[in-house]
C-alpha positions as CSV (number, residue, x, y, z in Angstrom):
1,M,-7.4,47.1,2.8
2,D,-9.1,46.7,-0.5
3,W,-5.9,45.3,-2.1
4,A,-5.5,42.6,0.6
5,D,-6.6,39.0,-0.1
6,L,-6.3,38.1,3.6
7,I,-6.4,40.2,6.8
8,L,-5.3,38.7,10.1
9,V,-6.0,40.4,13.4
10,M,-4.9,39.5,16.9
11,D,-8.3,39.5,18.8
12,N,-12.0,40.3,18.5
13,G,-11.4,43.9,19.6
14,H,-9.1,44.4,16.6
15,F,-11.5,42.6,14.4
16,E,-14.3,44.9,15.4
17,A,-12.2,48.0,15.1
18,V,-10.9,47.1,11.6
19,E,-14.4,46.0,10.4
20,E,-15.9,49.2,11.6
21,R,-13.4,51.3,9.7
22,F,-13.3,49.0,6.6
23,P,-16.7,47.2,6.5
24,Q,-16.1,46.0,3.0
25,S,-13.1,44.0,4.2
26,G,-14.9,41.9,6.8
27,R,-15.2,38.8,4.7
28,K,-11.4,38.8,4.2
29,M,-10.6,39.1,7.9
30,H,-9.8,36.4,10.3
31,L,-8.4,36.0,13.8
32,F,-4.7,35.1,13.3
33,L,-4.6,32.3,15.8
34,E,-7.9,30.9,14.7
35,Y,-6.8,30.9,11.0
36,C,-3.5,29.2,12.0
37,T,-4.8,26.5,14.3
38,G,-8.4,26.1,13.2
39,E,-9.5,26.5,16.8
40,E,-12.7,28.6,16.6
41,G,-12.5,31.9,18.4
42,A,-8.7,31.5,19.3
43,E,-7.3,34.9,20.0
44,L,-3.7,36.1,20.6
45,E,-3.1,37.7,23.9
46,D,-2.1,41.4,23.6
47,P,1.3,41.6,25.4
48,M,1.2,45.4,25.7
49,G,2.1,46.5,29.2
50,K,3.2,43.0,30.2
51,D,6.6,41.7,31.1
52,D,9.2,40.3,28.7
53,K,8.2,36.7,29.3
54,V,4.7,37.4,28.0
55,F,6.2,39.1,24.9
56,E,8.5,36.1,24.3
57,R,5.7,33.6,24.7
58,I,3.5,35.5,22.2
59,L,6.4,35.9,19.8
60,G,6.9,32.2,19.9
61,V,3.3,31.6,19.1
62,V,3.4,34.1,16.2
63,Q,6.6,32.7,14.8
64,A,5.2,29.1,14.8
65,C,2.0,30.2,13.2
66,V,3.8,32.2,10.5
67,K,5.9,29.1,9.6
68,Q,2.7,27.0,9.5
69,L,0.9,29.6,7.4
70,A,3.8,30.0,5.0
71,G,3.6,26.2,4.3
72,K,-0.2,26.4,3.9
73,L,0.0,29.3,1.5
74,G,2.9,27.8,-0.5
75,K,5.5,30.5,0.3
């Protein structure tokens, strides 16, 4: 985690778990959807244990955000 410039997590539960394990990295960590959209507190739904439609919906959100972030970060 020390080598990362940016750490993106899905939800507040992930944020807390990562921050607990790597407290020095908290300042580099952001919620993925919040970072992408600018919407404060926006979290990605965890699709684990849900049907394929939920996975496909979340995948669509992730893909759109990755495209947007790639443009923001100049990649």
